[in-house]
C-alpha positions in Angstrom: -4.8 -98.3 -149.7 -6.3 -97.6 -146.3 -4.3 -97.8 -142.9 -6.5 -101.0 -142.2 -5.8 -102.8 -145.4 -2.0 -102.1 -144.7 -2.4 -103.7 -141.2 -4.4 -106.4 -142.6 -1.9 -107.5 -145.5 1.0 -106.9 -142.8 -0.8 -109.4 -140.6 -1.1 -111.9 -143.4 2.4 -111.5 -144.2 3.2 -112.3 -140.5 1.3 -115.6 -140.5 4.4 -117.0 -142.1 7.0 -115.9 -139.8 9.4 -118.2 -138.2 8.5 -116.5 -134.9 5.5 -118.1 -133.1 4.9 -114.8 -131.0 4.5 -112.8 -134.5 2.1 -115.5 -136.0 0.0 -115.4 -132.6 -0.2 -111.7 -132.9 -1.2 -111.9 -136.5 -3.7 -114.2 -136.1 -5.4 -112.3 -133.3 -5.4 -109.2 -135.2 -7.1 -111.1 -138.3 -10.2 -112.0 -136.1 -11.3 -108.3 -136.4 -9.5 -107.4 -139.6 -9.8 -110.4 -141.7 -12.2 -110.7 -144.7 -13.7 -113.2 -147.4 -10.7 -112.6 -149.8 -8.4 -113.9 -146.9 -10.1 -117.1 -146.2 -7.5 -119.2 -148.3 -4.7 -117.6 -146.6 -6.1 -118.2 -143.0 -6.9 -121.6 -143.8 -3.5 -122.5 -145.3 -1.9 -120.8 -142.2 -4.3 -122.8 -140.2 -3.0 -126.3 -141.8 0.5 -125.3 -141.1 0.5 -123.8 -137.5 1.8 -125.9 -134.8 1.1 -123.7 -131.9 -2.2 -124.8 -130.4 -2.8 -121.2 -129.1 -2.3 -119.6 -132.3 -4.3 -122.4 -134.1 -7.3 -121.3 -131.9 -7.0 -117.8 -133.0 -6.9 -118.8 -136.7 -10.0 -120.7 -136.1 -11.7 -117.6 -134.6 -10.3 -115.5 -137.7 -11.5 -118.1 -140.4 -15.1 -118.1 -138.6 -15.2 -114.1 -138.3 -14.1 -113.8 -141.9 -16.9 -116.5 -143.2 -19.4 -114.4 -141.3 -18.2 -111.2 -143.4 -18.5 -113.3 -146.5 -22.3 -114.2 -145.9 -22.9 -110.5 -144.8 -20.6 -108.1 -146.6 -22.2 -105.2 -144.7 -20.8 -106.6 -141.6 -18.1 -104.1 -140.7 -16.5 -105.3 -137.4 -15.5 -108.9 -136.2 -17.2 -110.9 -133.8 -16.3 -109.9 -129.9 -13.1 -111.6 -129.2 -13.6 -114.6 -127.2 -12.5 -114.8 -123.7 -9.5 -117.3 -123.3 -9.2 -119.5 -120.5 -6.9 -119.2 -117.6 -4.4 -121.8 -119.1 -4.5 -120.0 -122.4 -3.6 -116.7 -120.9 -1.1 -118.1 -118.8 0.7 -119.9 -121.7 0.4 -116.6 -124.0 2.2 -114.7 -121.1 4.9 -117.1 -120.8 5.6 -117.3 -124.6 5.6 -113.5 -124.5 8.0 -113.2 -121.8 10.2 -115.9 -123.2 10.3 -114.3 -126.6 10.7 -110.5 -125.2 13.4 -111.7 -122.5 15.2 -113.6 -125.0 15.7 -111.1 -127.7 16.6 -108.6 -125.2 19.5 -110.8 -123.3 20.8 -111.9 -126.9 20.6 -108.4 -128.8 21.5 -106.0 -126.1 22.7 -107.8 -122.9 25.9 -108.9 -124.3 26.7 -105.3 -125.4 26.5 -104.1 -121.9 29.6 -105.9 -120.9 31.5 -104.4 -123.7 30.4 -100.9 -123.1 31.3 -101.4 -119.5 35.0 -102.7 -120.4 35.2 -99.7 -122.7 34.1 -97.3 -120.2 36.8 -98.3 -117.4 39.5 -97.8 -119.8 38.4 -94.5 -121.5 36.6 -92.5 -118.5 39.1 -91.2 -115.6 38.0 -92.2 -112.2 35.4 -94.6 -113.7 33.9 -96.1 -110.3 33.0 -92.7 -109.1 31.7 -91.6 -112.5 28.0 -91.4 -113.4 28.4 -93.4 -116.3 29.3 -96.3 -114.0 26.1 -95.5 -111.7 23.9 -95.7 -114.8 25.5 -99.0 -116.1 25.1 -100.4 -112.7 21.6 -99.7 -113.1 21.2 -101.2 -116.3 23.0 -104.1 -115.2 20.6 -104.7 -112.4 17.6 -104.3 -115.1 19.0 -107.2 -116.9 19.4 -109.5 -113.9 16.0 -109.0 -113.4 15.3 -109.9 -117.0 17.2 -113.1 -116.6 15.2 -114.1 -113.2 12.0 -113.2 -115.2 12.8 -115.5 -117.9 13.2 -118.2 -115.5 9.5 -117.9 -114.7 8.2 -118.6 -118.3 9.5 -122.5 -118.3 7.5 -125.2 -117.7 7.4 -126.2 -113.6 9.7 -129.1 -113.0 7.7 -130.9 -110.3 9.7 -132.8 -107.8 9.4 -133.8 -104.1 11.3 -131.7 -101.5 11.0 -130.4 -97.8 9.6 -127.0 -97.8 10.8 -126.4 -94.2 14.4 -126.9 -95.5 13.9 -124.6 -98.6 12.9 -121.8 -96.3 15.7 -122.3 -93.9 18.3 -122.2 -96.7 16.7 -119.2 -98.4 16.7 -117.5 -95.1 20.2 -118.3 -94.3 21.6 -116.9 -97.5 19.6 -113.8 -97.4 20.7 -112.9 -93.8 24.2 -113.6 -94.6 26.3 -110.5 -93.6 23.6 -108.8 -91.7 22.6 -108.7 -87.9 18.9 -109.0 -88.6 17.2 -111.9 -86.7 14.6 -114.1 -88.4 12.3 -116.2 -86.6 10.9 -119.3 -88.5 8.0 -121.4 -87.5 6.6 -124.4 -89.3 6.2 -128.2 -89.7 9.5 -130.1 -90.0 10.0 -131.7 -92.2 7.3 -130.9 -94.7 7.5 -132.9 -97.8 5.7 -131.6 -100.9 5.4 -132.0 -104.7 6.1 -128.8 -106.5 8.6 -126.8 -108.2 11.4 -125.5 -105.7 13.1 -123.4 -108.0 10.0 -121.1 -108.7 9.3 -121.1 -105.2 12.6 -119.9 -104.3 12.1 -116.9 -106.9 9.1 -116.0 -105.0 10.2 -116.5 -101.5 13.8 -114.8 -101.9 12.0 -111.6 -102.9 9.8 -111.6 -99.9 12.4 -112.3 -97.3 14.9 -109.7 -99.1 12.3 -107.1 -99.1 11.5 -107.7 -95.2 15.3 -107.6 -94.4 15.5 -104.3 -96.0 12.6 -102.8 -94.5 13.5 -103.5 -91.0 17.2 -102.5 -91.4 16.1 -99.1 -92.7 14.5 -98.5 -89.6 17.1 -99.8 -87.4 15.1 -102.7 -85.9 17.3 -105.9 -86.1 15.8 -107.3 -82.5 14.3 -110.8 -82.3 11.1 -111.3 -83.9 11.6 -108.2 -86.5 11.0 -110.7 -89.1 8.9 -113.9 -88.6 8.5 -116.7 -91.5 5.9 -119.4 -91.0 4.6 -122.2 -93.1 2.0 -124.9 -93.4 0.1 -127.2 -95.6 -3.6 -127.8 -95.8 -5.5 -130.6 -97.5 -5.7 -128.1 -100.5 -2.6 -125.7 -100.5 0.5 -124.7 -98.9 1.6 -121.4 -97.8 4.7 -119.4 -96.6 4.3 -115.9 -94.9 6.6 -113.4 -94.3 5.8 -110.9 -91.4 8.1 -108.0 -90.9 8.0 -105.1 -88.4 9.7 -102.4 -90.8 8.9 -99.7 -93.0 5.6 -100.9 -94.3 4.2 -100.3 -97.8 4.3 -97.0 -99.6 1.4 -96.7 -101.8 -1.3 -99.5 -102.9 0.1 -103.0 -102.6 -0.8 -103.8 -106.3 1.4 -101.0 -107.8 4.5 -102.7 -106.3 3.9 -105.9 -108.9 4.3 -103.6 -111.8 7.7 -104.3 -113.6 9.9 -101.2 -113.1 8.0 -99.9 -110.3 10.1 -99.3 -107.3 10.5 -97.1 -104.2 14.3 -98.3 -103.4 17.4 -97.2 -104.4 19.4 -99.7 -106.5 16.4 -101.9 -107.5 15.2 -102.5 -110.8 11.6 -103.1 -110.3 11.2 -106.7 -111.1 11.2 -108.3 -107.9 7.4 -108.6 -107.3 6.4 -109.2 -110.8 8.9 -112.3 -110.8 7.4 -113.7 -107.8 3.6 -113.4 -109.1 4.9 -115.0 -112.4 6.5 -117.8 -110.4 3.4 -118.5 -108.4 1.1 -118.3 -111.1 3.0 -120.9 -112.9 2.2 -123.2 -109.9 -1.6 -122.1 -109.9 -0.6 -120.0 -106.9 -0.6 -116.3 -105.8 1.2 -113.7 -104.1 -0.3 -111.1 -101.5 1.4 -108.4 -100.1 -0.5 -106.4 -97.5 0.2 -103.9 -94.5 0.5 -105.8 -91.2 -1.9 -104.3 -88.1 1.0 -104.0 -86.1 3.2 -102.0 -88.5 5.2 -103.4 -91.4 4.1 -105.7 -94.1 2.9 -109.4 -94.7 3.9 -111.1 -97.7 2.5 -114.5 -98.7 3.0 -117.1 -101.3 0.4 -119.8 -101.7 -0.1 -122.6 -104.2 -2.3 -125.9 -104.7 -0.6 -129.0 -103.3 0.0 -131.6 -106.0 -0.9 -135.0 -104.9 
């Protein structure tokens, strides 16, 4: 049996998996690996499949396998079709939900047990390397928890954007001497998901505060937050006069990438995922006068 046969057989078995992500991956791989002998199994899986995205990939696999039946000399499957943006977002959300759920369930609970045991067994535990490494691991799992929240379907409700911004700023500056100026329409009532917006905006404001503090800039106008709405979308921008960007902006959005001590590198990835769920975006760029500009934008819901 060739390696390709083994992969094909494994995928056919996974079509019956109770895990929807496993079935999706199996259906996708069978677009290029399926053949005429697999048609009955593919069609049986298609009849019982309840996930619409996996149904679509099973349709592609059935079509490709049928073509190979008509032309036995056809070695490779058709070019994998482009998914529409809604399907891509749904697949990404399903993957985040599944992976984060496994991590939190299988590993997250063990961290607390390890930490408790380490406190009892390691002398001077708070100053130990073990305590430092466990603290970093806990920050990663905090990031996973926040990332998982962005995988849920948006819960649209009416709220005051100005009030949301002011409450986030008040919470983030608590205990620091950083001054944040806020400029925008009050009130500004919108229909959107305030919880997803909070996830995205908290990160931008927190990063701005840390950036200006690193340079000792806590004077007036060191951070300016403003917001507005147009006939098509609404936006909130956070402009700071701090350290500025280190390296390409796009690199900062990758999970696990961070230039800051004590950070797990989830913040900007969480912000982007949250805004994409709202058909929006996150922009991070250097400011002309120094520092950085962080902007979230989303379509208005009428």
